[in-house]
LOROSE-622601 format. One line per 3 residues: number of its first residue (from 1); their letters; for each residue x, y, z of N, C-alpha, C. Coordinates in Angstrom, 2 decimals. Each point is the difference from the previous one (the first is absolute). Layout:
NUM	a	X Y Z X Y Z X Y Z  ... .
END
This chain:
1	xxx	139.22 110.05 99.08 -1.40 1.50 0.05 -0.81 -0.09 1.12  0.05 1.23 -0.36 -0.41 0.88 1.16 -1.38 -0.53 0.69  -0.20 0.03 1.66 -1.53 -0.27 0.25 -0.92 0.52 -0.58 .
4	xxx	0.21 1.64 -0.24 -1.42 1.14 -0.63 -0.06 -0.92 -1.78  0.98 -0.70 -0.29 -0.24 -0.09 -1.60 -0.23 -1.15 -0.02  0.09 -0.81 1.39 -0.66 -1.51 -0.40 -1.42 -0.14 0.02 .
7	xxx	-0.25 0.95 1.32 -1.43 0.19 0.21 -0.82 0.62 -0.76  0.01 0.94 -0.94 0.18 0.72 -1.10 -0.79 -1.23 -1.16  1.22 -0.80 0.02 -0.12 -0.95 -1.34 -1.35 -1.21 0.25 .
10	xxx	0.51 -0.03 1.51 -1.36 -0.97 0.58 -1.31 0.63 -0.18  -0.06 1.18 -0.12 -1.54 0.95 0.47 -0.23 -0.42 -2.08  1.18 0.23 -0.27 -0.91 0.23 -1.65 -0.16 -1.38 -0.08 .
13	xxx	0.35 -0.78 0.19 -0.43 -1.68 -0.34 -1.43 -0.11 0.10  -0.44 0.71 0.76 -1.38 0.04 0.32 -1.42 -0.49 -1.10  0.77 0.19 -1.06 -1.16 -0.10 -1.08 0.19 -1.29 -0.37 .
16	xxx	0.73 -1.70 0.83 -0.26 -0.77 0.18 0.41 -0.76 1.49  0.79 1.58 0.57 0.10 -1.04 1.89 -1.04 0.61 0.41  -0.31 -0.53 1.19 -1.05 0.57 0.91 1.02 0.62 1.01 .
19	xxx	-0.20 1.23 0.24 0.41 0.61 1.18 -1.23 0.95 0.46  -0.65 -1.18 1.35 -1.23 0.88 0.28 0.42 1.25 1.07  -0.78 1.36 -0.47 0.09 0.94 0.80 0.99 1.15 0.24 .
22	xxx	0.66 -0.22 -1.29 1.39 0.49 -0.21 -0.43 1.69 -0.90  0.22 1.15 0.38 -0.29 1.40 -0.37 1.11 0.55 -0.68  1.33 -0.33 0.22 0.94 0.25 -0.42 1.32 -1.19 0.42 .
25	xxx	1.06 0.26 -0.93 1.05 -0.93 -0.09 0.63 -0.16 1.46  0.13 0.72 1.03 0.76 -0.35 1.51 -1.05 -0.21 0.20  -1.25 -0.35 -0.06 -0.99 -0.42 0.84 -0.03 -1.40 -0.59 .
28	xxx	0.43 -0.98 -0.77 -0.67 -0.42 -0.47 0.23 -1.06 1.42  1.60 -0.75 0.31 -0.22 -0.83 1.07 -0.85 -0.21 1.22  0.30 1.50 0.34 -0.78 0.18 1.03 -1.71 -0.62 0.16 .
31	xxx	-0.21 0.36 -1.07 -1.94 -0.03 0.14 -0.45 -1.08 -1.28  0.57 -0.78 0.08 0.12 -1.50 -0.87 -1.38 -0.66 1.10  0.28 0.33 1.03 -0.83 -0.96 1.23 -1.08 1.05 0.21 .
34	xxx	-0.39 0.76 -0.66 -1.00 0.98 0.97 -1.48 -0.67 -0.77  -0.60 0.80 0.96 -1.73 -0.61 -0.60 -0.26 -1.42 -0.36  1.07 -1.07 -0.04 -0.35 -1.41 0.40 -0.63 -0.64 0.81 .
37	xxx	-0.97 -0.79 -0.84 -0.81 -1.07 0.89 0.44 -1.30 0.11  -0.49 -1.02 1.09 0.42 -1.16 -0.01 -0.98 -0.69 -1.22  0.37 -0.69 -0.92 -0.75 -0.53 -0.81 -1.14 -0.81 0.07 .
40	xxx	-1.24 -0.64 -0.17 -0.85 -0.88 -0.09 0.23 -1.30 0.19  -0.11 -0.71 0.55 0.30 -1.74 -0.45 -0.74 -0.65 -1.27  0.53 -0.24 -0.98 -1.05 -0.35 -1.13 -0.52 -1.10 0.25 .
43	xxx	-1.31 -0.48 -0.39 -0.94 -1.01 -0.23 0.52 -1.06 -0.82  1.23 0.63 -1.33 0.67 -1.56 -0.37 1.73 1.10 -0.49  0.68 -0.90 -0.23 0.84 0.20 -1.22 0.68 -1.12 -0.17 .
46	xxx	1.04 0.46 -0.65 0.70 -1.14 -0.89 1.19 0.35 -1.12  0.68 -1.49 -0.50 0.44 0.74 -1.39 -0.66 -0.85 -1.14  0.13 0.82 -0.96 -0.90 -0.46 -1.18 1.20 0.21 -1.02 .
49	xxx	0.49 -1.19 -0.61 0.95 -0.07 -1.14 -0.39 0.23 -1.67  0.61 1.49 -0.35 -0.66 0.32 -0.56 1.13 0.79 -1.54  0.07 -0.48 -0.83 1.28 0.27 -1.48 1.20 -0.01 1.23 .
52	xxx	0.10 -0.80 0.84 1.70 -0.45 0.10 0.18 0.57 1.50  -0.97 0.81 0.70 0.22 0.83 1.17 -0.77 -1.21 0.94  -0.21 0.23 1.36 -0.97 -0.47 0.83 -0.14 1.70 0.78 .
55	xxx	-1.16 -0.02 -0.64 -0.54 1.67 0.96 -0.66 -0.20 1.27  0.23 0.30 0.53 -0.54 0.24 1.72 -1.54 0.91 -0.35  -1.06 -0.49 0.66 -1.70 0.76 -0.07 -0.58 -0.16 1.64 .
58	xxx	-0.50 0.92 0.11 -0.84 0.32 1.17 -1.11 0.16 0.06  -0.84 -0.48 0.37 -1.46 0.35 0.14 -0.74 0.70 1.03  -0.49 1.05 0.07 -0.78 0.54 1.37 -1.17 0.40 -0.50 .
61	xxx	-1.10 0.09 0.93 -0.94 0.52 -0.10 -1.13 -0.96 -0.49  -1.16 0.58 -0.40 -1.17 -0.51 -0.84 -0.87 0.98 -0.33  -0.41 -0.46 -1.70 -0.18 1.06 -0.69 -0.04 -0.09 -1.55 .
64	xxx	0.13 0.73 -0.91 0.81 0.17 -1.12 0.70 0.23 -0.21  1.08 -1.18 -0.70 1.68 -0.07 -0.11 0.13 1.60 -0.49  1.69 0.10 0.60 -0.03 1.13 -0.28 2.19 -0.17 0.06 .
67	xxx	0.38 -0.34 -0.68 1.80 0.06 -0.28 0.33 1.22 -0.23  1.14 -0.27 1.39 0.86 1.33 1.05 1.53 -0.09 -0.72  0.42 0.42 -0.72 1.34 0.00 -0.75 0.82 1.21 0.91 .
70	xxx	1.23 -0.52 0.76 0.84 0.92 1.06 1.26 0.49 -1.24  0.08 1.23 0.85 1.21 0.64 -0.41 1.80 -0.64 0.19  0.80 0.11 -1.06 1.45 -0.65 -0.60 0.71 -0.03 1.93 .
73	xxx	0.53 -1.08 0.00 0.20 -0.29 1.42 -0.67 -0.64 1.27  -0.92 0.44 -0.53 -1.60 -0.58 1.32 -0.57 -0.91 -0.49  -0.90 -0.19 0.66 -0.98 -1.19 0.26 -1.21 0.37 0.09 .
76	xxx	-1.20 -0.67 -0.09 -1.17 0.65 0.46 -0.09 0.45 1.47  0.70 -0.20 0.77 -0.06 0.52 1.50 0.26 1.48 -0.26  0.52 0.56 -0.98 0.35 1.66 0.25 -1.49 0.48 -0.29 .
79	xxx	-1.07 -1.19 0.00 -1.30 0.75 0.14 -0.60 -0.06 0.95  0.86 -0.08 1.09 -0.63 -0.72 1.36 -1.36 0.99 0.54  0.64 1.37 -0.33 -0.94 1.04 0.84 -1.65 0.18 -0.61 .
82	xxx	0.32 -0.27 -1.37 -1.54 0.09 -0.78 -0.26 -1.79 -0.95  0.63 -0.37 0.53 -0.77 -1.30 -0.35 -1.09 -0.74 1.15  0.20 -0.02 0.63 -1.23 -0.37 1.26 -1.48 0.80 -0.36 .
85	xxx	0.15 1.40 -0.26 -1.32 0.54 -1.09 -0.18 -0.51 -1.32  0.66 -0.59 -0.67 -0.64 -0.31 -1.10 -0.14 -1.69 -0.02  0.45 -0.32 0.78 -0.65 -1.44 0.43 -1.39 -0.17 0.70 .
88	xxx	-0.59 1.46 0.47 -1.04 -0.22 0.65 -1.14 -0.35 -0.80  0.11 0.22 -1.27 -0.69 -0.08 -1.06 0.20 -0.96 -1.43  1.62 0.00 0.07 0.59 -1.08 -1.45 0.89 -0.95 0.75 .
91	xxx	-0.28 -1.06 -1.01 1.24 -0.98 -0.07 0.83 0.55 -0.23  0.94 0.07 0.50 1.15 0.44 -0.06 1.13 -0.76 -0.57  0.59 -0.26 -1.05 1.36 -0.67 -0.29 1.30 0.64 0.06 .
94	xxx	1.00 -0.22 0.54 1.45 0.93 -0.07 0.93 -1.38 -0.67  0.23 0.88 -0.87 1.46 -1.14 -0.08 1.46 0.73 -0.36  0.27 -0.69 0.25 2.34 0.21 0.14 -0.04 0.05 -1.50 .
97	xxx	0.39 1.17 -0.18 0.72 -0.24 -1.26 1.37 -0.86 -0.31  0.50 0.17 -1.55 0.74 -0.89 -0.28 1.68 0.94 1.13  0.51 -1.56 0.51 1.20 0.78 0.95 -0.28 0.77 0.94 .
100	xxx	-1.35 -0.30 0.36 -0.38 1.25 1.39 -0.52 -1.19 1.59  0.32 0.96 0.56 -0.79 -1.07 1.09 0.47 -1.24 -0.09  -1.36 -1.15 0.16 0.31 -1.28 0.15 -0.17 -0.50 -1.56 .
103	xxx	0.44 0.70 -0.86 -0.24 -0.51 -1.47 1.55 0.57 -0.46  0.55 -1.22 -0.24 1.22 -0.27 -0.55 0.48 1.12 -0.99  1.11 -0.19 -0.50 0.50 0.72 -0.77 0.01 -0.32 -1.67 .
106	xxx	0.67 -1.64 0.40 0.40 -0.77 -1.04 0.91 0.57 -1.12  -0.60 -0.86 -1.21 1.05 0.46 -1.28 -0.18 0.70 -0.98  -1.33 0.26 0.28 -0.69 0.84 -1.25 0.25 1.22 -0.08 .
109	xxx	-0.09 0.69 -1.02 0.81 1.37 -0.17 -1.71 0.78 1.22  0.16 0.95 0.41 -0.44 0.92 0.34 -1.36 0.97 -0.54  -1.08 -0.51 -0.33 -0.78 1.17 -1.31 -1.29 0.29 0.55 .
112	xxx	-0.41 0.76 -0.26 -1.44 0.60 0.28 -0.89 -0.69 -0.88  0.44 -0.17 -1.15 -0.59 -0.96 -0.64 -0.72 -1.44 -0.02  1.31 -0.75 0.62 0.07 -0.80 0.40 -1.08 -0.50 1.25 .
115	xxx	0.17 1.13 0.68 0.03 -0.14 1.09 -2.26 -0.12 0.04  -0.15 1.36 -1.22 -1.36 -0.15 -0.32 -1.21 -0.87 -0.17  1.13 -0.89 -0.59 -0.17 -1.38 -0.56 -0.02 -0.89 1.23 .
118	xxx	0.60 0.15 0.77 0.29 -1.10 1.15 -1.37 0.33 0.91  -0.82 1.28 0.09 -0.95 0.30 1.16 -1.54 -0.35 -0.76  0.62 0.16 -1.52 -1.54 -0.77 -0.42 -0.19 -1.65 0.29 .
121	xxx	1.07 -0.48 -0.19 -0.21 -1.89 0.42 -0.06 0.23 1.57  0.40 0.90 0.70 -0.46 -0.46 1.75 -1.45 0.44 0.08  -0.55 0.84 -0.99 -0.92 0.51 0.21 -1.27 -1.70 -0.43 .
124	xxx	0.08 -0.51 -1.01 -0.42 -1.22 -0.30 0.45 -1.05 0.44  1.53 -0.20 0.75 -0.09 -1.36 0.97 -0.38 0.44 1.40  -0.67 1.23 0.25 -0.69 -0.07 1.31 -1.42 0.09 -0.16 .
127	xxx	-0.45 -1.14 -1.43 -1.20 0.74 -0.59 -1.06 0.97 0.21  0.32 1.07 -0.63 -0.69 1.07 -0.20 -0.19 0.39 -1.45  -1.02 0.42 -0.40 0.02 0.35 -1.61 0.51 1.42 0.25 .
130	xxx	0.16 0.74 0.46 -0.10 1.84 -0.05 0.26 0.20 1.66  0.73 1.21 0.30 0.41 0.40 1.43 0.22 1.55 -0.20  -0.46 0.98 0.91 0.70 1.17 -0.28 1.26 0.14 0.44 .
133	xxx	0.91 0.54 -0.73 1.46 0.15 0.46 0.46 1.53 0.41  0.64 -0.10 1.20 0.72 1.58 0.61 0.86 -0.77 0.14  1.44 0.93 -0.77 1.31 -0.03 0.23 0.58 1.83 0.15 .
136	xxx	0.64 -0.23 0.56 1.47 1.06 0.25 1.16 0.00 -0.08  0.23 0.88 -1.25 1.59 0.37 -0.26 0.57 -1.17 -0.56  1.03 -1.09 0.70 0.18 -0.81 -0.91 -1.35 -0.92 -0.58 .
139	xxx	-0.91 -0.17 1.00 -1.12 -1.01 0.07 -0.85 0.30 -1.27  -0.17 1.74 0.24 -0.71 0.49 -1.44 0.45 -0.16 -1.03  1.20 -0.03 -0.32 0.22 -0.31 -1.41 -0.38 -1.75 -0.51 .
142	xxx	0.42 -0.84 1.39 -0.49 -1.47 -0.61 -1.54 0.30 -0.05  -0.93 0.58 0.93 -1.13 0.09 -0.25 -0.58 0.67 -1.51  1.10 1.04 -1.08 -0.23 0.37 -0.43 -0.31 -0.65 -1.24 .
145	xxx	1.50 -0.99 -0.29 0.45 -0.83 -0.78 -1.10 -1.29 0.62  -0.74 -0.93 0.97 -0.47 -0.68 -0.25 -1.75 0.59 -0.34  -0.24 0.92 0.11 -1.07 0.77 -1.18 0.04 0.21 -1.44 .
148	xxx	0.83 0.50 0.00 0.21 -0.13 -1.71 0.40 -1.35 -0.40  0.19 -0.74 0.40 0.91 -1.54 -0.54 -1.52 -1.19 0.19  -0.57 0.82 0.99 -1.06 -1.54 0.63 -1.01 1.07 0.34 .
151	xxx	-0.84 0.71 -1.14 -1.25 1.02 0.77 -0.77 -1.11 0.56  -0.29 -1.17 -1.06 -1.45 -0.98 0.39 0.50 -0.02 1.95  0.84 -0.25 0.47 0.29 -0.01 1.97 -0.43 1.07 0.48 .
154	xxx	-0.13 1.45 -0.33 0.35 1.42 0.74 -1.14 0.25 -0.16  -1.22 0.12 1.21 -1.04 0.86 0.04 -0.08 1.54 -0.09  1.01 0.49 1.09 -0.27 1.27 0.21 1.86 0.05 0.72 .
157	xxx	0.72 1.09 -0.26 1.00 0.22 0.02 0.81 1.58 0.51  0.51 -0.62 1.28 0.62 1.56 0.85 1.52 0.33 -0.27  0.61 1.05 -0.94 1.55 -0.26 0.19 0.03 1.10 1.08 .
160	xxx	0.75 -0.14 1.22 0.31 0.80 0.81 1.98 0.68 -0.35  0.31 1.49 -0.72 0.82 0.11 0.29 1.05 -1.61 -1.21  -0.81 0.49 -1.30 0.14 -0.87 -0.66 0.36 1.14 -1.47 .
163	xxx	0.98 0.34 -0.74 0.14 0.14 -1.22 -0.08 -0.41 -1.27  -0.21 0.24 -1.12 -0.11 -0.89 -1.58 1.53 0.27 -0.36  0.76 0.86 0.11 1.07 -0.18 -1.03 1.22 0.57 1.35 .
166	xxx	0.80 0.23 0.01 1.65 0.03 0.70 0.26 1.35 0.28  -0.29 0.81 -1.33 0.04 1.32 -0.09 -0.92 0.64 0.83  -0.80 -0.75 0.79 -1.81 0.47 1.29 1.82 0.48 0.69 .
169	xxx	0.64 -0.57 0.60 1.10 0.56 1.02 0.60 1.17 0.40  0.08 0.83 0.45 0.83 1.26 0.10 1.45 -0.50 -0.19  0.43 0.51 -1.11 1.50 -0.32 -0.34 0.46 -0.51 1.20 .
172	xxx	0.32 1.06 0.90 1.20 -0.66 1.30 -0.43 -1.30 0.64  -1.18 -0.44 -0.55 -0.32 -1.07 1.03 0.46 -0.69 -1.15  0.36 -0.11 -1.30 0.11 -0.91 -0.82 1.90 -0.43 0.20 .
175	xxx	0.60 0.69 0.58 0.97 0.37 0.02 0.43 -0.63 1.29  -0.32 0.29 1.13 0.06 -1.17 1.07 -0.36 -1.28 0.30  -0.86 -0.80 -1.36 -0.44 -0.88 -0.34 0.71 -0.95 -0.38 .
178	xxx	0.98 0.82 -0.88 0.98 -0.83 -0.62 1.46 -0.59 0.81  -0.29 0.39 1.41 0.97 -0.34 0.64 -0.48 -1.08 0.66  -0.96 -0.15 0.36 -0.40 -1.52 0.26 0.61 -0.65 -0.28 .
181	xxx	0.70 -1.30 0.92 0.38 -1.32 -0.27 0.44 -0.67 1.39  0.75 -0.82 -0.55 0.40 -0.99 1.35 1.31 0.36 1.07  0.44 1.08 -0.90 1.00 0.76 0.97 -0.62 0.66 1.05 .
184	xxx	-1.56 0.16 0.17 -0.27 0.56 0.77 -0.32 -0.79 1.57  0.41 -0.94 -0.51 -1.39 -1.29 1.02 1.23 0.27 1.32  1.05 -0.18 0.59 0.64 0.31 0.69 -0.27 1.42 0.93 .
187	xxx	-0.56 0.61 -0.91 -0.46 1.69 0.69 -1.84 -0.19 0.58  -0.37 -1.25 -0.53 -1.66 0.31 0.26 0.21 -1.08 1.69  1.02 -0.66 0.37 -0.63 -0.80 0.71 -0.40 0.01 1.25 .
190	xxx	-0.20 1.36 0.43 -0.49 0.49 0.96 -1.19 0.84 -0.84  -0.32 -0.11 -0.75 -1.80 0.09 -0.67 -0.82 -0.40 0.50  -1.57 0.04 -0.03 -0.87 -0.63 0.24 -0.53 -1.09 -0.90 .
193	xxx	0.45 0.56 -0.77 -0.28 -0.99 -1.45 1.24 -1.15 -0.17  1.58 0.33 0.00 0.47 -1.61 0.37 -0.25 -0.61 1.19  -0.63 0.38 0.85 -0.37 -0.65 1.33 -1.11 -0.74 -0.43 .
196	xxx	-1.09 0.55 -0.66 -1.17 -0.73 -0.34 -0.28 -1.04 -0.79  0.92 0.42 -1.11 0.73 -0.97 -1.20 0.70 -1.39 0.49  1.25 -0.30 0.98 0.63 -0.88 0.55 -0.65 -0.59 1.30 .
199	xxx	-1.67 0.26 0.27 -0.85 -0.82 0.75 -0.55 -0.71 -0.67  -0.36 0.20 -1.40 -1.05 -0.58 -0.03 0.36 -0.85 -1.76  1.25 0.50 -0.28 0.64 -0.46 -1.77 0.22 -1.02 0.27 .
202	xxx	-0.23 -0.84 -0.92 0.40 -1.57 -0.11 1.37 -0.37 0.07  0.73 1.11 -0.59 1.56 -0.02 -0.69 0.29 1.59 0.50  0.17 0.44 1.46 0.38 1.27 0.13 1.55 0.88 -0.34 .
205	xxx	0.87 -1.36 -0.33 1.22 0.28 -1.06 -0.47 0.63 -1.19  -1.39 -0.09 -0.84 0.13 0.59 -1.22 -0.26 1.50 0.17  -0.08 0.38 1.33 -0.10 1.75 0.02 0.77 0.64 -1.38 .
208	xxx	1.59 0.13 0.17 0.35 0.79 -1.10 -0.33 -0.26 -1.16  -0.47 -1.62 -0.23 -0.38 -0.42 -1.08 -1.18 0.63 -0.71  -0.80 0.81 1.03 -1.79 0.50 -0.23 0.33 1.56 -0.44 .
211	xxx	1.22 0.38 0.71 -0.05 1.65 -0.21 0.68 0.26 -1.10  1.12 -1.06 -1.06 0.46 0.13 -1.35 -1.02 -0.21 -0.47  -0.78 -0.83 -0.38 -1.24 -0.41 -0.67 -0.75 1.18 0.30 .
214	xxx	-0.86 0.51 1.08 -0.62 0.68 0.32 0.91 1.64 -1.27  1.62 0.13 0.69 0.50 1.43 -0.88 -0.26 -0.18 -1.61  0.13 -0.91 -0.24 0.54 -0.72 -1.79 -1.90 0.70 -0.19 .
217	xxx	-0.41 -0.75 0.51 -1.82 0.30 -0.42 -0.34 1.96 -0.20  0.57 0.39 1.35 -0.42 1.45 0.10 0.78 1.03 -0.76  1.34 -0.80 -0.92 0.82 0.65 -1.04 -1.03 0.10 -1.70 .
220	xxx	-0.60 -0.91 0.18 -0.43 0.39 -0.81 -1.32 0.60 -0.91  0.25 0.75 -0.97 -1.29 0.68 -0.06 -1.28 -0.55 -0.50  -0.69 0.65 -0.26 -1.23 -1.06 -0.03 -1.39 1.07 -0.19 .
223	xxx	-0.94 -0.17 -0.57 -0.97 1.06 -0.53 -1.18 -0.90 -0.68  -0.74 -0.45 0.81 -1.34 -0.50 -0.11 -1.38 0.23 -0.26  0.02 1.55 -0.88 -0.98 0.94 -0.14 -0.06 -0.87 -1.02 .
226	xxx	-0.29 -0.91 -1.19 -0.73 -0.32 -0.81 -1.11 -1.14 0.44  0.42 -0.89 1.13 -0.79 -0.73 1.00 -0.83 0.94 0.34  0.08 0.99 0.61 -1.32 0.76 1.02 -1.52 -0.98 -0.69 .
229	xxx	-0.06 1.15 -1.31 -0.85 -0.78 -0.54 -0.74 -1.29 0.00  0.72 -0.79 0.11 -0.19 -1.24 0.47 -0.65 -0.36 1.38  -0.14 0.89 0.98 -0.72 -0.01 1.09 -1.53 0.38 -0.53 .
232	xxx	-0.41 -0.92 -0.03 -1.42 0.09 -0.03 -1.25 0.03 1.18  0.75 -0.36 0.94 -1.09 -0.61 1.29 0.37 1.36 0.90  -0.71 0.32 0.73 0.04 0.97 0.82 1.29 0.12 0.37 .
235	xxx	0.62 1.50 0.62 1.54 0.17 0.53 -0.33 0.92 0.58  0.69 0.36 1.12 0.02 1.07 0.88 1.34 0.05 0.13  0.80 1.44 0.13 1.46 0.15 0.47 0.19 1.06 1.21 .
238	xxx	1.08 -0.73 0.64 0.05 0.71 1.12 1.27 0.63 0.05  0.35 1.23 0.65 1.06 -0.02 -0.21 -0.01 1.30 1.91  1.66 0.38 -0.07 -0.33 0.99 1.50 0.27 1.20 -0.61 .
241	xxx	-0.28 1.16 0.60 -0.10 1.21 -0.77 1.66 0.51 0.02  1.03 -0.71 0.90 0.93 0.35 -0.26 0.94 -1.38 -0.37  -0.46 -1.16 -0.93 0.37 -0.92 -0.81 1.60 0.48 -0.41 .
244	xxx	0.38 -1.38 -0.37 1.04 -0.10 -1.34 -0.27 0.44 -1.38  -0.99 -0.03 -0.06 -0.20 0.19 -1.38 -0.86 1.11 0.15  0.91 0.38 -1.75 -0.37 1.76 -0.33 -1.73 0.07 0.21 .
247	xxx	-0.69 0.87 0.27 -1.22 0.15 -0.06 -0.70 -0.01 -1.21  0.67 0.84 -1.44 0.13 0.29 -0.90 -0.72 -1.90 -0.49  1.39 -0.84 0.42 -0.48 -1.64 -0.46 -1.17 -0.57 0.12 .
250	xxx	0.18 0.65 1.74 -1.58 -0.80 0.79 -1.20 0.51 -1.16  -0.21 1.18 -0.03 -1.12 0.25 -0.88 -0.10 -0.41 -1.13  1.12 -0.36 -0.68 0.32 -0.06 -2.11 -1.03 -1.57 0.68 .
253	xxx	0.59 -0.92 0.92 -0.25 -1.26 0.09 -1.56 -0.28 0.30  -0.68 0.97 0.74 -1.79 0.18 0.05 -0.56 0.00 -1.42  0.85 1.02 -0.47 -0.35 0.55 -1.48 -0.40 -1.12 -0.71 .
256	xxx	1.14 -0.77 -0.18 0.12 -1.14 -0.84 -0.69 -0.77 0.35  -0.42 -0.47 1.44 -1.11 -0.52 -0.05 -1.62 0.64 -0.25  0.37 0.97 -0.48 -1.70 0.41 0.08 -0.60 0.93 0.57 .
259	xxx	1.08 0.42 0.66 -0.77 0.95 1.33 0.59 1.16 -0.34  -0.43 1.25 1.00 0.51 1.29 -0.19 -0.29 0.42 -1.55  -0.32 -0.17 -0.47 -0.21 0.53 -1.56 -1.35 1.55 -0.91 .
262	xxx	-0.92 -0.66 1.76 -1.38 0.92 -0.28 -0.64 0.16 1.10  -0.49 1.03 0.31 -0.82 0.20 0.79 -0.99 -1.70 0.44  -0.40 -0.02 0.78 -0.91 -1.10 0.52 -1.45 -0.14 -0.52 .
265	xxx	-0.09 1.35 0.41 -1.57 0.57 -0.80 -1.03 0.40 1.30  -1.07 0.05 -0.06 -0.93 0.59 0.99 -0.17 -1.98 0.93  -0.52 -0.55 -1.18 -0.66 -1.19 0.15 1.25 -0.99 0.39 .
268	xxx	1.21 0.34 0.01 0.70 -0.39 -0.12 0.48 -1.32 -1.01  -0.82 0.89 -0.99 -0.18 -1.02 -1.72 1.08 -0.42 -0.65  1.77 0.78 0.32 1.02 0.04 -0.80 1.04 -0.58 1.14 .
271	xxx	-0.46 -0.74 1.07 0.89 -0.20 1.21 0.78 -1.17 -0.18  0.88 -0.16 0.05 0.49 -1.54 -0.44 0.25 -0.95 0.82  0.10 -1.30 -0.19 0.42 -1.03 0.93 0.85 -0.29 0.68 .
274	xxx	1.10 1.17 -0.42 1.07 -0.76 0.69 0.35 1.76 1.14  1.00 -0.34 0.84 -0.07 0.81 1.18 1.57 0.36 0.26  0.28 1.22 0.51 1.04 0.71 0.33 -0.22 0.89 1.16 .
277	xxx	1.43 -0.93 1.29 -0.24 0.20 1.31 1.43 0.69 0.55  -0.23 1.53 0.32 1.20 0.55 0.60 -0.11 0.35 0.98  0.75 -0.78 1.05 0.08 -0.38 1.40 0.90 1.51 0.37 .
280	xxx	-0.55 0.98 1.02 0.35 0.96 0.60 1.13 -0.28 1.12  1.31 0.32 0.17 0.82 -0.36 0.67 0.97 -1.43 0.61  0.09 -0.15 -1.87 0.51 -1.61 0.07 0.45 0.16 -0.95 .
283	xxx	1.70 -0.80 0.37 0.99 0.03 -1.31 -0.29 -1.81 -0.31  0.49 -0.11 -1.00 0.76 -1.51 -0.68 -0.04 -1.19 1.20  0.86 0.72 1.13 0.56 -1.00 0.65 -1.34 -0.39 1.86 .
286	xxx	-0.93 0.74 -0.35 -1.25 -0.37 1.01 -0.94 0.01 -0.64  -0.30 0.10 -1.12 -1.30 0.32 -0.21 -0.71 -1.68 -0.39  0.43 -0.94 0.03 -0.58 -1.61 -0.40 -0.34 -0.26 1.88 .
289	xxx	0.27 0.78 0.91 -0.92 -0.21 1.30 -0.07 1.11 0.82  -1.23 1.03 -1.42 -0.69 0.99 0.39 -1.06 -0.48 0.51  -0.99 0.41 0.76 -1.45 -0.25 0.17 -1.12 0.15 -1.14 .
292	xxx	1.13 1.22 -0.53 -1.09 0.85 -1.08 0.01 -1.02 -1.14  0.96 -0.75 -0.13 -0.34 -0.93 -0.99 -0.60 -1.27 -0.09  -0.43 -0.21 0.93 -0.81 -1.14 0.33 -1.65 0.87 -0.10 .
295	xxx	-0.10 1.36 0.13 -1.10 0.61 0.62 -0.73 0.59 -1.97  1.72 0.06 -0.56 -0.52 0.30 -2.18 -0.31 -1.33 0.02  0.72 -1.22 -0.16 0.07 -0.86 -0.86 -0.73 -1.19 0.52 .
298	xxx	-0.64 0.17 0.85 -1.09 -1.10 0.45 -1.41 0.40 -0.88  -0.28 1.04 0.15 -1.66 0.09 -1.06 0.38 -0.10 -1.20  1.32 0.62 -0.49 -0.17 -0.64 -1.39 0.46 -1.21 -0.10 .
301	xxx	0.68 -0.85 0.94 0.05 -1.36 -0.14 -1.87 -0.71 -0.46  -0.44 0.05 1.19 -1.22 -0.29 0.33 -1.15 0.59 -1.34  0.76 0.60 -0.81 -0.83 1.01 -1.29 -1.25 0.94 0.57 .
304	xxx	0.57 0.70 0.75 -0.90 1.00 0.59 0.04 0.76 -0.71  -1.28 0.72 -0.89 0.32 0.72 -0.65 -1.62 1.58 0.13  -0.60 -0.48 0.99 -0.84 0.56 -0.04 0.22 1.60 1.25 .
307	xxx	-0.27 1.39 -0.48 0.12 0.54 1.42 -1.72 1.07 -0.63  -0.01 0.62 1.76 -0.90 1.00 -0.31 -0.14 1.41 -0.60  -0.80 0.55 -0.87 0.26 0.98 -0.97 -0.35 0.82 0.85 .
310	xxx	-0.06 1.42 -0.49 0.17 1.28 0.84 -1.52 -0.21 0.40  -1.02 -0.32 -1.07 -1.18 0.17 -0.15 -0.74 -0.79 1.21  0.71 -1.28 0.22 -0.58 -1.23 1.28 0.35 0.47 1.33 .
313	xxx	1.51 1.09 0.15 0.41 0.59 1.18 -0.79 1.21 0.43  -0.77 0.96 -1.22 -1.11 0.99 0.40 -0.93 -0.30 0.72  -0.96 -1.33 -0.66 -1.38 0.02 -0.02 0.26 -0.82 1.36 .
316	xxx	1.29 -1.11 0.26 0.27 -0.18 1.53 -0.08 0.60 1.17  0.69 1.15 -0.13 0.22 1.24 1.12 -1.07 0.52 -0.11  -1.43 0.43 -0.86 -1.19 0.37 -0.20 -1.09 -0.38 0.81 .
END
């Protein structure tokens, strides 16, 4: 496999794989470490035995609880550029997903549905009734399943660069994702993804097996459109304007949630409870650490809907 093809596949796999800062295939390796910062020290961390796995979790900050779910081949550490800001007003609970970071792969099949159940169990194990949830890419898929399968545990939901069906990707991305597997392991040994994995994984030798599990998962067709209507809690969708999802898929997702169907009205009387944010100059590979993500998501998570009307602005300026 040529170097160019390898990094093209690696970039395309970012629907599950966290590849920070990459704007094109050739730049993936060199830019993975751009815009990163040191993680703050967690106030609390540990392992939780959940449904046959030992999930690693870490807690940061103080305030209303916010579950933060990372992308594929990443950990909560990939949110280092934005986590301190979130933790200023939130208790941020980061979880290393099945087979990622400090959570061992185990013998259980890799499944979004199963991880959705696991996240709800973690919420209860940590003593919470409800949490806000923000998930990126793979973590967004897990957050979606968590909210569908256990809506009683999710107050508000932010899905970052997350689709509802496999046909939402550009066709060439699906072709490249299909090639992900253990055969890539040796070629990845110089990448930050591999190095960060072996630095903390309980069984570093499981890396090829994880690639096989993710590859098998990525080759499956899926369509969760029938489940979108089950999301009764407020939902925010966030994409980069140059994301790996087709724009029409992003808009359709928002419309299925009840947004973008009519004008909001002079007094915002037709405004949907749900939100759509398209961040400019952002791709799938860097949207998760964009400062604009925090600026867009926090007001939504805090339930802030009031804005000044034109009438009020005019009165204030006269």
